[in-house]
C-alpha positions in Angstrom: 99.5 90.1 91.7 101.6 88.6 89.4 105.8 88.4 88.5 106.6 90.1 85.9 109.3 88.3 85.2 110.3 84.8 85.2 113.4 84.6 87.5 115.0 81.2 88.8 115.9 81.2 92.2 120.1 80.9 91.3 119.7 83.8 89.7 118.3 85.6 92.9 120.7 84.5 94.8 123.4 86.1 92.6 122.5 89.6 92.8 119.9 90.0 90.4 116.4 91.2 91.2 112.7 90.4 91.2 109.4 92.3 89.6 105.5 91.6 90.8 102.8 94.1 89.6 99.6 94.7 91.8 100.4 94.5 94.6 97.1 96.4 96.3 98.7 98.3 99.4 95.5 100.2 101.5 93.3 100.5 97.8 96.4 101.6 96.3 97.9 99.7 93.4 101.7 99.3 93.2 105.1 97.2 91.8 107.8 95.2 93.6 110.8 94.9 93.3 113.5 92.6 95.9 116.7 93.5 94.6 120.1 92.3 96.0 122.8 94.5 96.0 126.7 93.8 97.2 127.0 94.6 100.8 122.6 95.2 101.5 119.1 94.5 99.6 116.4 96.3 99.3 112.0 96.9 98.5 111.4 99.5 96.4 107.2 99.7 95.7 106.4 102.0 92.9 103.4 103.1 90.5 104.1 101.3 87.8 106.7 99.6 87.0 109.4 103.3 87.1 112.4 101.3 90.1 113.6 104.9 89.3 111.3 106.6 91.3 109.9 104.3 93.3 107.7 105.9 96.2 109.1 103.5 99.5 112.0 101.2 99.9 112.9 98.6 102.7 116.7 98.7 102.9 118.2 95.3 104.6 121.8 95.8 104.9 123.9 94.8 107.7 123.4 97.3 110.8 119.7 96.2 110.4 116.6 97.5 108.8 116.3 101.3 106.7 113.6 103.0 105.4 112.8 105.5 102.3 110.3 107.5 100.2 109.8 109.9 97.3 109.2 113.5 97.8 107.2 115.2 94.8 108.5 118.3 94.7 106.9 120.0 92.0 108.6 123.7 92.6 111.9 122.6 92.2 113.9 121.3 89.6 113.6 117.9 90.5 112.1 115.6 93.0 114.2 114.1 96.0 114.2 111.3 98.7 113.9 110.9 102.4 115.5 108.8 104.8 114.2 108.0 108.0 116.3 109.2 110.5 116.4 109.6 114.6 117.4 112.8 116.3 120.8 112.0 118.2 122.5 115.1 119.7 121.2 118.1 121.3 118.5 119.7 119.3 116.4 123.1 119.6 113.0 121.4 120.2 113.8 118.1 119.6 113.5 114.7 121.8 116.7 111.6 121.7 114.6 109.3 120.3 112.3 111.6 117.9 111.6 110.1 114.3 111.0 112.4 111.4 111.3 112.1 107.2 114.9 114.5 106.3 115.7 114.4 102.4 119.7 115.9 104.3 122.2 112.9 104.8 122.8 113.0 108.6 126.3 114.5 108.0 128.2 113.8 111.5 127.5 115.9 114.7 124.1 117.4 113.1 122.1 115.7 115.7 120.6 113.6 113.4 121.4 109.4 112.1 119.6 107.0 109.8 116.8 105.0 111.9 117.1 100.8 111.6 116.0 98.1 113.6 118.4 96.0 114.1 118.0 93.0 112.5 117.3 89.7 113.3 115.7 87.3 116.0 116.6 88.5 120.0 117.4 86.3 123.0 114.5 86.8 125.1 113.8 85.7 129.6 109.9 85.7 129.9 
C-alpha cells in the first residue's frame, strides 16, 4: 500500500482527503480515499483512481456508520448507487429488521430506512 498524495495532519483535519492505492481486499486491488466533509466523513474504495464511481463507501456521521455501493446497469443509460437499508414498516413478505440493498432513497412511509451501526462505545455490565 502506498499513499498517492502527501498530506499533512492539518490538511486532513481541515476537511481535505487522503488517497491510498494498492489496498488488497479478497485478492482484488483497490484505491482508498478517506475524506472529511462538513458533517460526515467517508472511506471510499474503487478500482483505479476514479472515486466518482466508488465500488463501496462507508459513511460516518452523528447517526452512525452506513454503507453504499456502486450498481452497474449495463442495459440502462446510467449506473446507480445502492444504500444498505432496513425494513421498518409492514411490507408483504418482509420482516422488520431485514436488510436489503436498495437504489431508491428510503422516503418516509415506504417501509424502509437507512441501516446504521451506532458509532461510539457503550457501557456494559457483564
